[in-house]
N, C-alpha and C positions, 0 to 999 in steps of 0.2 A: 576352352569352353566357357561361355559366359552364362552365369546363372541369373535368373530373375530374382528381384528382391523378395517377392512373396514366397519363393521356394527356399530362400536362405534365412530370412528373418523369422523369429518366433511370432506367433499370433498372440500378442499380449492383450489382456483385458484388465481394466482397473478394478482393484478391490473396492467394494463399497466403502465410502467414507474417506478414501484416499485421493479422490479426484481434486483437480485444481479448483480453488475457490478464490475468485477475484473480488476485491473491494471496489464498489462502484464510486466513481468520482462524483462530487457534487455538481449540479448543473451550473451554478455560479461559483466563481472563484473568489468572491468577495461577499461580505455581509450585505443583507438587504438594507437599502437606505444609504449606502456608501456614497460619499462625494466623489467627483472625478479624480481628485488627488488620492483618495483612499483606494479607488479602483486601480489606479496606476501602481500604488504601493503593493497591493495584493497580487498584481500581475508580475511583479518582480520578486516578491517574497511569498513562497508557497506554504508558509506556516499555517495560515487559515485553512487551506485545503487539507493539510495533514491533520490538524486538530479536528476538523469536521469528520474526516474519515475514521479517525481513532475513536471519536465519541460514539460511534455506532456500536462499539463492542461493550458487552456487559460483564466481562470477566477480567480477571487480572491478566495482564500480558507483560512480557519482558520486552523492553525497548532499548535500543542502543542509543546513548546520548553522547554525541561527539562535540566537544568544545572547540574553541578556536585553536587550542594547542594540538588538535588532531588526535588526542587520546580519547578513546571511547570507553564508556562505563555502562555496564548493564544495570538498569534500574527497573524496579517493579512499580507499575502504575495500575491503580484501580480505576477502571473506566466504567462510567455509568451507562 
């Protein structure tokens, strides 16, 4: 006997404050006034986009920093 998903799965509702919150990507992936060479650089290196997104936060956050060795360290950053 085949059961329908609605009959088997629970009807879950999110608890207020636990819903997914996504950080919006900036419209441009390069600083205003960039030269064509700088635009190409920022297209290959997403550091500018990451820094722009992190700069939107106003509280301390823990970020993982991974160096070239592949070892990650947890660091506290105060973001304005």
